[in-house]
C-alpha positions in Angstrom: 20.8 -2.9 2.3 18.4 -0.9 0.2 17.9 2.8 0.8 15.3 5.1 -0.6 18.1 6.5 -2.9 18.6 3.0 -4.3 14.8 2.8 -5.1 14.9 6.2 -6.8 18.0 5.2 -8.7 16.3 2.0 -9.9 13.6 4.2 -11.4 16.2 6.5 -12.9 18.0 3.6 -14.5 14.8 2.6 -16.2 14.8 6.0 -17.8 18.5 5.8 -18.8 19.2 8.7 -16.4 22.4 8.8 -14.4 21.8 7.7 -10.7 22.0 10.3 -7.9 23.9 10.1 -4.6 21.5 12.3 -2.7 18.2 14.2 -3.2 20.3 17.3 -2.7 22.5 16.7 -5.8 22.4 19.7 -8.2 20.7 17.8 -11.0 17.1 17.6 -12.2 16.6 14.0 -11.1 17.5 14.8 -7.5 15.3 17.9 -7.5 12.4 15.8 -8.8 13.1 13.1 -6.2 13.1 15.7 -3.4 9.8 17.1 -4.5 7.9 13.9 -5.5 9.4 10.7 -3.9 7.5 10.8 -0.6 4.2 11.4 -2.4 4.9 8.5 -4.9 5.8 6.1 -2.0 2.6 7.1 0.0 0.4 6.8 -3.1 1.8 3.3 -3.8 1.1 2.2 -0.2 -2.5 3.5 -0.2 -3.5 2.0 -3.6 -3.6 -1.6 -2.3 -3.9 -3.6 0.8 -0.1 -4.4 1.2 0.6 -6.9 3.9 3.9 -5.3 5.0 2.1 -1.9 5.7 -0.8 -3.3 7.7 -0.8 -2.5 11.4 -3.0 -3.2 14.3 -3.4 -1.0 17.4 -5.9 -0.5 20.3 -6.6 3.1 20.8 -7.8 4.9 23.9 -10.2 7.8 23.5 -9.1 11.4 23.8 -10.1 13.3 26.9 -12.1 15.7 24.8 -15.3 14.5 23.2 -16.9 15.5 19.9 -19.3 18.5 20.1 -22.2 16.4 18.7 -23.0 13.2 16.8 -20.6 10.8 18.5 -19.6 9.9 22.0 -15.8 9.4 21.7 -13.0 10.5 19.5 -9.6 8.9 18.9 -6.3 10.3 17.5 -5.2 8.4 14.3 -1.6 7.1 14.6 0.9 9.5 13.1 2.0 6.9 10.4 -1.6 6.1 9.4 -2.2 6.6 5.6 -5.4 4.7 5.3 -7.9 2.9 7.5 -8.7 -0.7 6.7 -11.0 -1.6 9.6 -11.8 0.6 12.6 -13.5 -2.3 14.4 -16.8 -0.5 14.6 -19.7 -0.2 12.1 -20.6 3.5 12.7 -17.8 6.0 12.7 -16.5 9.1 11.0 -13.0 10.2 10.1 -12.5 13.9 10.5 -9.1 15.2 9.9 -6.7 13.0 12.0 -9.5 11.8 14.3 -11.9 8.9 14.3 -15.3 9.6 16.0 -17.5 6.8 17.1 -19.7 5.5 20.0 -17.3 2.9 21.3 -15.1 3.6 24.3 -12.3 1.5 22.7 -11.1 1.2 19.2 -9.2 -1.7 17.7 -7.9 -0.2 14.5 -6.3 -1.9 11.5 -4.7 0.5 9.2 -2.0 1.0 6.5 1.1 2.7 7.8 3.6 4.9 6.0 6.5 2.5 6.0 9.4 4.8 4.9 12.3 2.3 5.2 12.6 0.3 2.0 14.4 -2.5 3.9 11.0 -3.2 5.4 9.4 -3.6 2.0 9.2 -6.8 0.1 11.2 -6.8 -3.2 8.1 -6.6 -5.3 7.0 -3.4 -3.6 10.5 -1.8 -4.1 10.2 -2.6 -7.8 6.7 -1.1 -7.9 7.9 2.2 -6.3 10.9 2.3 -8.7 8.6 1.8 -11.7 6.3 4.5 -10.3 9.2 6.9 -9.9 10.3 6.1 -13.5 6.8 6.8 -14.9 6.4 10.0 -12.9 9.8 11.4 -13.8 9.7 10.2 -17.5 8.4 13.3 -19.2 10.5 15.8 -17.1 13.8 13.9 -17.6 13.4 12.4 -21.1 10.7 14.4 -22.9 9.8 11.1 -24.6 6.1 10.2 -25.1 7.2 6.8 -26.4 9.2 6.1 -23.2 6.3 7.2 -21.0 3.9 4.8 -22.9 6.3 2.0 -22.5 6.6 2.7 -18.7 2.8 2.8 -18.3 2.7 -0.8 -19.7 5.6 -1.9 -17.5 4.1 -0.3 -14.4 0.9 -2.2 -15.0 2.7 -5.5 -15.3 4.9 -4.8 -12.2 1.8 -3.8 -10.2 -0.1 -6.9 -11.2 2.8 -9.2 -10.2 3.2 -7.3 -6.9 -0.5 -7.7 -6.0 -0.4 -11.4 -6.9 2.7 -12.0 -4.7 1.1 -9.9 -1.9 -2.1 -12.0 -2.1 -0.1 -15.3 -2.0 1.2 -14.3 1.5 -2.2 -14.4 3.0 -3.7 -17.6 4.4 -6.0 -19.4 2.1 -8.0 -22.6 2.1 -6.1 -25.4 0.7 -8.0 -28.0 -1.2 -6.8 -31.6 -1.0 -8.1 -34.7 -2.7 -10.0 -35.6 0.5 -11.8 -32.2 0.7 -12.6 -32.3 -3.0 -14.1 -35.8 -2.7 -16.0 -34.9 0.4 -17.5 -31.9 -1.5 -18.4 -34.2 -4.4 -20.1 -36.7 -2.1 -22.1 -34.0 -0.5 -23.2 -32.6 -3.8 -24.2 -36.1 -5.0 -26.3 -36.7 -1.8 -28.0 -33.2 -2.3 -28.8 -34.1 -5.9 -30.6 -37.3 -4.8 -32.8 -35.6 -2.2 -36.4 -34.8 -3.3 
């Protein structure tokens, strides 16, 4: 089972820094983790359309209505970090509210998934690499190490995005669909 401390420690190991047992340990790495880990995790989740963090919910309007401009308002879920699709074309996000003219709201959003056991391995690696990069200067004072981690993070991020994309349904081409497309193209080319 992977805990958030394990994810932080994976980042610290990349730096050559001794792992921590708690964010309350009396060492710089733990103090940094206590200050920055949550922000790093949330930033990593919001920077891409990660499948594991995508949620759907139908919201009911609040009993209070907007003062002007829209007919209804809805409370965003407490774990919502970013909206993907509010299910309506005209809306406004104001604070933790969505305002619109629809009496119902089918929301797709990205949630703050705190438990690393709910993350795919590639995302745990991405967060660990992000921790390493963010902590690099404070813990190693090495510009060379930081430059190396920038390149590593880019590689880890690209691989994670690729794996995430592969989880989504996609059209599969077979020899039959390819030949059918070629036949249709050939017919179209013969038409005047």
